[in-house]
N, C-alpha and C positions, 0 to 999 in steps of 0.2 A: 694497503689491502686492503680487499673489503673479506669478509668472515666465508663467502661462498669460494674464495681460491683457499680455504682447510679442506675443502669436501674435492677439489677438482683432483683427478688422477694425474700421477706426475710426467706420464706421456705426456698430456696434452702442460704441462707449465715449463718441460724440458725447451731450453735451446737450441737450434740448429745450427749451432756455428760451430759444427765440428766435422772433422774428418777421422779415417780407421788408416788402421794399415796393420799389417803384421810385425810384433817385435822382432829387433834383429839383434843378436844378444852382441856387444860391444861397440855399437853405430852409433853416433852422435844424434840426437835427434832433433828435429826443429819444426815448427807449425809452416805444416806449408800452403796452403788455404783453409782460412777456419780461425778460429782465438782458439780453440782445443785441438789437440789428437789425443785419440783414443787407441793405445797400443792393445792389439790383441796378438794372445797365443796361439799357436799352432792349429787349437782346436776351434779358437772365434770367440773364448774366454777373453773379456777386459781385464787388460791385466796393470796398466800405464796410461797415466794421462799428464799430458804435459798441455801446459797454458802459457800464452804467449806472453812475453813481455817486452820490454819496449825494446832488448837487447836482443843479438842474433839468432840468439835460443830462445829458450824457453824453460819455465821451472816444471819437473818433471814429478810425480808423486806414483802411487801404488793407488788404483784404481778403485775406489769405492761402488761399488754398485746395488741402483735400490731397483725392487718392482716398479715397473711401468704403470699398473694396476691399483698402485700406493696411491693413498693420500698424502695430499701434504700433510694433515695433521696426524695421520697414521705413520706416517715416517717418522717424525719432529716428534713424538708425546708417547708415541709403543713402541720403539725401536732402540736400537743403537745406533740411528745416523748420527748422532751430538758427538758420540763416542770413536767413531768413524773417521770424522770430518778432521781430525789429529791428523792423521797420516795422509790426507788429500783436501787441505785446508780450501782451494779454490771451488771446489762442487763435485757431485757428484756423477757415474755414468747411470744414465736410468735405461732399465736392459725389459725387455720381454720377454721373461722369466719361460712362454711358453716356447716362442721360435727361436728366442737366443738374438734375437735381433737388437740393435741400441737405436732408443729414441733418441738421443741427444744426453744430454747434461744439467742434472740440476745443481746453477749455479746457488754459492756460498749468498750470495744476495738475497734470493726469494729465502734463503731459509732465515736469516736475518732478520730480513721484513717480517715474517711471521712471527718471528721469536719478538720484536718489539711490541706487539701490540699488548691493548693491555687487556683482553680478556685471557692472555695466554696462559697456563693454569702452570708453570713452570715446571714442568720436565715430566717425562713419562711416569708413569702411574700403571701399576699392576693392583688391581684388588679384583675380589671371587671370592665367591662362598662356596668351600670344601667340605663336601660331603664324603663318607666311606665310601657311597659307591663312585667316584669320581676317580677318576682314573687317568685322566688327558686331559689338558684345555682343548675346549670346544672347538669345530671350524678349523678352516688352514690361517695358518700364520707364518709371515714370512718377514724374515729380519735381513736389515739390510747386511752383507758383508763385503770385505776389500780382496782383491786377491792380490798378496805380495808373493813377487820375488826372491826368495833367500839370497840375499850376498854373501854368507858364512861359506868361507873358504870357495868356491866357485859352484856352490851346491848348485841351485838354477831353478829348484823346487817349488811350484807356484801352488801356496798358501790360501785356503778361504778363511779369512777370521770375522768372527761375531763380535769381535771384545779383542781390545787390543789395549794394553798398559805399556807406554816404552819403558818404564820403572820395572816389569816384570814379564820380558816379552815370552810368547809362548813358544815350545818345542818342536821344531822342523823336523818332520822322519826323514829327510834325508832324500836323495836324490833315487826315484823310484822307489821314495815309501819304506826303501830296507834298509837304514839309520848306516851309520847310528845317527844318533837321534842327536841334535845342536840345539842352541837357544834361536828364535828365529831370530837374520840379522837386515836388517834396511838400508838398502846404503842411497841414501837424499842426494839426489844430482839436483844442482840447480842451477 
């Protein structure tokens, strides 16, 4: 991988070997055409990513979403992508946030190849000079996020996560956001 790829927008690095379909609760999933099947919620938000395996079905995980306008370097070094790939270890969904269109998937192999480069500095660093006049970070900042369907007692709420720690899962506000709140439960299906 050359250094120039680090500055290439993710939309240009995304694999087009995918299909999309709306999620249907309780239905088994299989990748029909393409290596990846991206499940969409009713409003078109990517919620699941199923990866074709050598068996009849596929490995299904929550969808980790990254902006197609971000570069590989920005996504890996300046965001929570590496942490969120624990939810979906094979790939992340590359999305055009302006239109909501799916560009494709950023495969883990692409991220791994970038991490293996000799010049990789070793993870996200955020350094800045703060003055008394600074109220916020300048510019527009997008971090990857995952859309996770809560499996707690049939809750079904789609939660957008910017960080996930399996030892201390965040609270889900419950169906419709009306409570009662409960720990976010992820049902891994494989």
